[in-house]
N, C-alpha and C positions, 0 to 999 in steps of 0.2 A: 483583425489579421493575426495568426499563429506567427509566432518569429521562429526562426531556425532553432535555436536553443531550447525553446518550450517544446518544438515537435522532436526534438533529439531526446529530451527527458522523458517524454510519452513514450516512444519506442523502447528505450532502454527498460523503463518501468514493466511494458508490456512483454518483452523478453524475459526479465525476471520471472514474473507471473507465470509465463509460459513452462518456464525450466520447473519452477515448483509445481504446478500442476502435473507435469510430467514425471518428476519424482514420485507422485503418487502411485501407488498400486490401483490398476482398473478395477472399476467394479461394474458388474453386469445389471442392468435394468431388469432382466429377467430373472435372475437369480431367486431360486425357491427359498423362503425363508421357514425354519421350522415352526413357527407360529402360526404359518398359512397352509398346513398340511391339508385342510379340508376345503381349500379354495376350489378343487376340481369339482365338487359337488355343485358349486356356485355356478359352474359354466352351462351354456345353454347353446341350441342353434342360433339364437339371437341375443344381442347385450344391449344395454341403454346406461345412459349417463348416470354414474355410481359414484359422486366424489369420496374420497376417503381421505382420512387424517391418521396419524400413527397412534392416536388414542380413542380413536371411535370404533365401535364395534359394528360388524355390518348390519345387525338389526338396528342400532340407532341411526346409521346410515340411510337406512330404508325410510325412516320417517321423515327425512329431509328430501328424498325424491320428489315429492308433490312440489315444494317450493323450488327445486332446481329446474324441473320441467316449466314451471311459471316463467322463470328468469329465462329460460331458453326460448320459450316462445316471443316473450319480449323482444328478445335480441333478434329476432327474425323479422319483426315487423318492420316495413319500408318507413314508417311514420316516425320512428325512434332511432336514435343512434345506436350502433351495436353495444350491447351491454358485455362487461368483459367476463361476467358470470358465464355466457354463452362460450363453448370452444370457440376461439379465435381462430378463422381460417385465411390464409393469405394465398394470393396467386404467386406464381414463380418469378412476377416481376415486381413485388412489393418490396420495400426497401427494409434491411436489417434493424434499423433505427425503429420504424413502425412497429416491427414485433418487438422490439424491447421495450417500447413504451406500453404496449398491451400487457404484456406479460408481468411488468412491474407497477401497474396499476390496476390490481384486483377491485373488485367491489367489496361492499362491508360483508356479504355474504361468503364472498370467497375468503377473505381474511379470516373470516372466524370458523371456516370449515377446511381449508386446504393447505397443506403444507408446500415448502418451496419446492420441495423433491417428491415426486410421487413415491407411495410407500406401498400400493396395493401391486401384488406380484400378477401380471397377466401372462407370465408363461414364455416360454423359449419359442422364438418365431423360428420356423424350420425353411424358409425361404420359399414357401410354397407359390406365393402370387410371381415370384420372378421365374422360378423354374418351369410353372406350369405355363407361363406365357410364351415360354421360349418354343413350345411344341403344340400348343393349343390355340384355337381360334385365328382368326384373319381379318384384317381390315374389311370393312362393309363400305360401299359406295351407291350412290343416287338416292331414291327416296328413302331407301332402308336406313341410311346413313343419317339423313335428316330426322327421320321419326325416332331415332336412337340416340342421337345428341343430347341426351338429357342432362340438365345441370339445374341444381335448385337454385342457383345464385342468379338465374334468370327467369324462375319462376313467376308468372303472374299471380299475383295476390299476396304472397308469401315467401318472397325471395330472401335467401340465406346468404351468408358470407360465402367466397369462392373457396371451394375445396379441391386439395389434391393429396394423392396418396404418400406425398412426403409430409404432410401435417400430422401423420399418426405414427407412433410406436406401434409395431405390430407384435401380437404375442402369440398364443398358441392356437393351432386349427381347433374350431368349434363343430365342424361339420362340412359335410359335400352337399350341394345341390344338384340340380339336373343340369343347369347352365354354369356353375362355377362352385367355389369354395366360399367358406365363411370364416374369418379369424376374430379373436378378439382383440381390441386395440384400445390403445389411450391416445388422446389428443396431447399432441407436445406442449402447446401451451395451456396455462393455468385456466379453468382449475381441474385439468387433466381428468375429462371425463372418460369413462370406461364404456365402448360401444361394441357391437359386433358389425363388422365390415363384410358386405355380401357381395360378392362378384358374379357378374353376369356377361357370359362371352356374347358380344353381339351376333357373331357369325353363326352360332347356334341358334339364338332366337329367331335369325331369318331361315335357317333351315327348317324349323320346328314350325316357321309361319305363325308365329304368335307375338309379333311385334307389336300390334294393337292392344294385344291382351296384356303385355309387360306394361306398355306406357299406361295404359288405363288404371293398372294395379298400383304403379307409383301414384299417377295423379289423384286416385283416390284416397290412398294411405296417407299421403303428405297433408292432406285438409282434415285428418281425423284427429279429434282430441277428447279422449275418454279413458279413465283409468284402468278400463278392462279392455282397450283396445290398444295393440301394441304400436307405439310411434315410431314414424319414419322422419327422423331428424334433418335430413339432407341426403343429396346425392349428386354424383358427378360422373364423368366419363374420360377415357383416353380412347387412343385409336381403336382398340379391339374389344374394350371392358367398359360396363357400367358398373357402378360401385354403390351399394345402398348403406346409409349409416342407420341402423336400426336401434331400437330400445333393449337395454339389458332386461332379459327375463330370467332372474337370479336361479330360480329351481327348475330352469330346463322345460322340455316337453313334457305337458300332461299325460301324452301316450306312454311314456317310458314309466310313470307312476302306476298308471293302469295296468300295464304288462307287469310291473312287479309287483303287485298286489292283488291281480287278478280282477278285483272288482274293490268299489270304495263303500264305506258305511253310508246309510242314509243320511247322517248329519253332514257329511263332507259332500257328499252329491247334492244335497239340498243348498248347500252355498254355493257349489259351482252354478248350478242353474240359475240361483238367483242374479248372481254376478252375469252369466250368459244374458239372461232376459234382459237386464238393466242395459248391456251393451247392445244387444240386438235392438232396444227402444230407440237407442240413440243413432244407430244405422239407419234404421227406417226412417226416423225423422228427418234425414239427410238423405232420402230418397235412394239410400245404398243397400241392396239385396246381397248379402255375403253367398249364398248359394253352395256352399263347402264345407258347411260346419259338420266337424269330426274331431276326433281325439289329438289326431295327427297335425291338425292346425292350431291348437290351442298350447298356450305356455303358460308359466307359472313365475310371478315374480317373485321376489326376495321374501316376502310375508307369505308366500303361498297363494296369492291373489291371481285369480285367473285372467288372461289375457289373449283375444282372439289374434292371432299372427300370421295369416296368409288371406292374400285378397286376389288369388290369381284366377278365381272365378266369379268375382265381384262385378256387379254392376251398377252403375249410376242410372236409374231408370224412374225420372220424374212421372211416367204414365203409369209405371209399376206392373205393366204387362209385357211379359217375355214369354218367348217359344224356343230358347236354346236347351238342349239337352247336355248338361254338365254336372259337374258334382262327383260324387263317390257314390256307386250304386247301393250300399246299405243304407243310405241315407236319402235317398231320391224318394219324394213324395209320388203318390198315382198320379198326379196330372203331370208331372214330367215323364215318368215312365210310359204314359200314355200318350205323350207327345202333344199334349194339351197346353194352352195359355197359362201362364203362372205368374204368381205376385210375389209378394215379400212373404207370403204364409207359407212359403217353401221352409223358409227358416224357423216357422213354427213347428213343422212336421220335424224337420231335423232336431229341434229342442227335445221333442218327445222321444225319440230315438236315443238320443245322448243319454237322457235321463235314464232311461231302460239299460243302457249300456254301462253306465257308471253303477248301477246298483247289480246287474246281473254279468257284468263282464263279457258280454257280447252283444251284438246288434240283434233287435227283435225279429227281422224277418231274413237273417241269413240263413242260407241254405247250401251246405257243402255239397249238394248234388250236382250247382252250377247256377249260372247266372239267371238263365229262364226260370228256373225254381223260385230264385230269389224274386225277380219279376212278378211273378203269379202270385207269390205271397203278399207283396207290396200291395198289388191291385185288390186284391180280396180284402187287406188290412187282416191278414190271417196272424193275429195278436195273441200270443199265449203267455201270460204273464205268472212265472212262478210264485209259489205260496209263501215264500220268505219275504216278498214284496210287502210292505205295510199298506193298509187300505188307502191311506192318506196320498202316498206314492204313486199306487195304482190309478187312483182317482184322476190324478195329474196325468198319468202316461195317457189314459184312456181319451181324456179331453184335448190331449195334443195332437195323438195320432187317428185324427178324423179323416175319412175319406173327401168328405166335402170340405174345401179350404175354409169356406165361412163358418163352418161350425167348430173350427179349431177356437180353443181358448185363446183370447186376447194376451199379450204380453204383459199389459197393466195388470191382469186379473193373475197372470200367472205369479208375480211378484206378490199378491195379497193371498196367494193359495194357502190353506192351514200347513200343508207340507213344507213350505217355504218359511212363513212366518215363523213355525214352530222353533227353527234351527237358526234363525237369524241372529247374529250377535246384538246385543243392546247397544242402541245408540251407533250401529253402523248398517246403512241400508244395503252396502255391497261390501261386507266383510270377507277377509280371506279365510281359505278353509281352516279347519281344526286339524 
């Protein structure tokens, strides 16, 4: 039992400590430092765990991302106690003492990599989440409310800790989506992971009648673990919104790179297609058909590695036969244009279109006179490959863009193709682009 005298001494010490802290000039967490002038180049529509130290460069940190991801996965396992290396999350009812014990007992990994105070500038928060929430969206009720009550802490199979918006320091805006905004955030508790927090407004999802699609996208992405597939680390919701915690893709959207340069070298294109084929093989093995492969849905990691980042039209199809028209017109295969059943081989076709666009700068069947003209070119496989394309790349494009899905070159053979093998980095089957 604490005596009155002991309690008085503790309160006095606390008061002195409080005054000393008040005397210090306040420092902003989001103040930009001169040494971080190029940080803006690392921002993207999405973001992911990227623990930093005051002495570790961004390139060195990138090499630890795989280890961080493994620890994050272990932390979400229901059969193990939550590991401190996974950013801890507390419910609004958690005690302060629990938070203190978690933040002061980091793992060996955290002790070697993370400072006690975050040193990475995430930018200045503009209050967008709160400002927008005042005028946008409304609470949903009934069946829609049940469908959109998405919380990874109660997910079947891989539950995470319970997350809330108050668990993050919010930084600069990264972009706007159809259903809300995306912000760069950092977990408040060590090891201060950097993520992108994507906001979706429930009422707008309901108005667009895509509740099942959004739920499916989240359920698919949360179970994917591949170096070239963007990770979804967790998700939570409040009365009006759903928040997705997404992986950090440090070099942003591939589409912006393609727009900047017009097209890519064959070396760079080959390495991207190698990584795409590897990722698609993984997805198809899990009976996931992407169905919307295009540069706008691809992101680049800190080392320039490609990551598939949007699963809005993905479907888990164990039977591998679908008949829904979706995706982007320039990337649709003949079977989808003609309304026939389709399988995972629609992604083979899209890979061929992507190969062509990387090298040439535009999709192969694009026709500026209108959609109908593009449809007709796709149906006829009206393929015209410029002379600047090498014979090896031409061969792969032709083998992927076959009218008959069964005649398209398998992804395993794509990865063995001479044009792919020629540019692959030694010792790395899925190397980043040069």
